C-alpha positions as CSV (number, residue, x, y, z in Angstrom):
1,M,-8.7,-6.8,-7.8
2,I,-11.1,-5.0,-6.6
3,H,-13.6,-7.9,-6.4
4,Q,-11.2,-9.5,-3.7
5,M,-11.4,-6.6,-1.5
6,P,-14.4,-8.1,0.7
7,K,-12.2,-11.4,1.3
8,L,-8.9,-9.2,2.2
9,Y,-10.9,-7.0,4.9
10,E,-12.2,-10.6,6.4
11,M,-8.8,-11.8,6.5
12,I,-7.2,-8.7,8.1
13,K,-10.4,-8.7,10.6
14,N,-9.1,-12.2,11.0
15,E,-5.6,-11.4,11.7
16,V,-4.4,-14.4,8.8
17,F,-2.9,-11.3,7.0
18,D,-1.2,-8.6,7.9
19,P,-1.0,-5.7,5.8
20,T,2.0,-3.5,6.9
21,E,4.0,-6.6,6.0
22,I,4.0,-5.5,2.4
23,I,4.1,-1.5,2.9
24,T,7.4,-0.6,2.2
25,H,7.0,3.1,1.5
26,T,4.7,5.8,3.6
27,M,4.6,9.3,2.0
28,P,2.9,12.2,2.6
29,L,-0.2,12.5,0.2
30,E,1.2,16.1,-0.9
31,D,4.5,14.1,-2.5
32,A,1.6,11.8,-4.3
33,K,3.3,12.5,-7.8
34,K,6.9,10.7,-6.5
35,A,4.9,7.8,-4.6
36,Y,3.0,7.1,-8.0
37,D,6.6,7.6,-9.9
38,I,7.8,5.0,-7.2
39,F,5.4,2.5,-7.1
40,D,5.1,2.6,-11.3
41,Q,8.9,2.5,-12.2
42,K,9.6,-0.5,-9.2
43,K,12.1,2.0,-7.4
44,D,13.7,1.2,-4.0
45,N,12.3,-2.7,-4.2
46,N,8.8,-1.1,-3.1
47,I,5.7,-3.3,-2.7
48,K,3.2,-1.2,-2.0
49,V,3.3,3.0,-1.1
50,I,1.0,4.6,1.4
51,L,0.0,8.4,1.1
52,K,-1.1,9.9,4.5
53,P,-2.5,13.4,4.5
54,Q,-0.7,15.7,7.3
């Protein structure tokens, strides 16, 4: 997946892809374990979980 990052960044920059469409959960950084569990166990119909420092 990492080899796709330059192409993905270019698509975002050129507004070909809107990453907000796949963000299903936003959680504080201190909930990282819970966020990982949600993502790993495919709970709550998640696609992408974002952690935000507070």
